[in-house]
C-alpha positions as CSV (number, residue, x, y, z in Angstrom):
1,M,5.0,0.1,23.3
2,R,3.7,-1.6,26.6
3,T,7.0,-3.6,27.2
4,A,8.8,0.2,26.9
5,L,6.1,1.5,29.2
6,A,6.5,-1.3,31.6
7,L,10.5,-1.1,31.7
8,I,9.9,2.5,32.5
9,G,7.5,1.8,35.3
10,M,9.9,-0.8,36.3
11,L,13.1,1.5,36.4
12,A,11.2,3.9,38.7
13,L,10.4,1.6,41.1
14,G,13.7,0.9,41.2
15,G,14.3,4.3,42.3
16,C,12.1,4.1,45.3
17,A,13.7,1.2,46.9
18,S,14.9,2.6,50.8
19,V,18.5,2.5,51.6
20,M,20.0,1.9,55.3
21,P,21.4,5.1,56.2
22,E,25.3,4.8,56.8
23,D,24.8,4.8,60.7
24,A,21.9,2.0,61.1
25,T,21.7,-0.1,63.8
26,D,20.5,-3.5,64.2
27,A,18.5,-3.8,67.2
28,P,19.8,-3.5,70.8
29,M,20.6,-6.4,72.3
30,T,20.3,-6.4,76.3
31,Y,23.0,-7.7,78.4
32,A,22.7,-9.4,82.0
33,C,25.2,-9.5,84.1
34,A,25.9,-11.9,86.9
35,D,26.3,-9.4,89.8
36,G,22.6,-8.3,88.1
37,K,24.0,-5.1,86.4
38,R,22.2,-4.6,82.8
39,F,23.3,-3.0,79.7
40,T,22.1,-2.5,76.2
41,A,24.4,-2.1,73.2
42,A,23.1,-1.5,69.2
43,Y,25.8,-2.3,66.9
44,A,26.0,-0.4,63.7
45,L,25.3,-2.8,60.7
46,K,28.6,-1.8,59.0
47,G,30.2,-3.5,62.2
48,D,32.8,-1.0,62.7
49,E,30.6,0.5,65.8
50,V,28.4,0.1,68.7
51,R,26.1,2.4,70.7
52,V,26.2,1.2,74.6
53,I,23.8,2.5,77.3
54,A,25.0,1.8,80.8
55,G,24.4,3.4,83.7
56,G,22.4,6.0,82.5
57,M,24.9,7.3,80.2
58,S,25.7,6.5,76.4
59,Y,28.8,5.7,74.7
60,S,29.2,5.5,71.0
61,L,32.7,3.0,70.8
62,P,34.6,2.3,67.8
63,H,35.4,-1.2,66.4
64,M,39.2,-1.7,67.3
65,R,41.5,-4.9,66.8
66,S,41.0,-7.9,68.6
67,A,42.3,-11.3,68.8
68,S,39.4,-12.9,69.0
69,G,36.2,-12.4,69.4
70,A,35.4,-8.4,69.0
71,R,36.5,-5.1,70.8
72,Y,34.6,-1.7,71.0
73,A,36.9,1.0,72.7
74,R,37.0,5.2,73.2
75,A,38.4,6.9,76.2
76,G,38.4,4.3,78.6
77,V,35.4,3.2,78.2
78,E,35.8,-1.0,76.4
79,L,33.3,-3.5,75.6
80,A,35.0,-6.8,74.8
81,T,32.5,-9.7,73.4
82,K,32.8,-13.2,72.3
83,G,29.8,-14.9,70.9
84,D,26.8,-14.3,73.6
85,A,29.4,-13.5,76.4
86,A,30.4,-9.4,76.6
87,L,32.4,-7.7,79.6
88,L,32.2,-3.5,79.7
89,D,35.1,-1.7,81.3
90,G,35.0,2.0,82.1
91,A,31.4,2.8,81.4
92,A,29.2,4.2,84.6
93,G,27.9,2.1,86.9
94,G,30.8,-0.9,86.4
95,P,32.1,-2.6,85.7
96,Y,30.1,-5.0,83.9
97,R,31.5,-8.7,84.5
98,D,30.3,-12.3,83.5
99,C,27.5,-10.7,80.9
100,Q,25.3,-13.1,78.5
101,T,22.5,-11.6,75.9
102,G,19.4,-13.0,76.4
């Protein structure tokens, strides 16, 4: 009887485990650019999009095919990254060139 109760208790606790929402993002990363400009990017944990905040505007960019690194783009706004380096075109206050995470 004790074994059955312990098993029921473990199953009940398992049902309480938290599940990440579909649109969950990693912690936002700040990019500092050579010309003193900055922007932030929060990448979806699934890797299919990024939320960029630049020049006081927010952009949701879907992941696109890339030969090297990662590329996200929509409606003339494009973020290209490789390692810690990034460039952002088409966003308010841009272009953002020679950017690095810190």
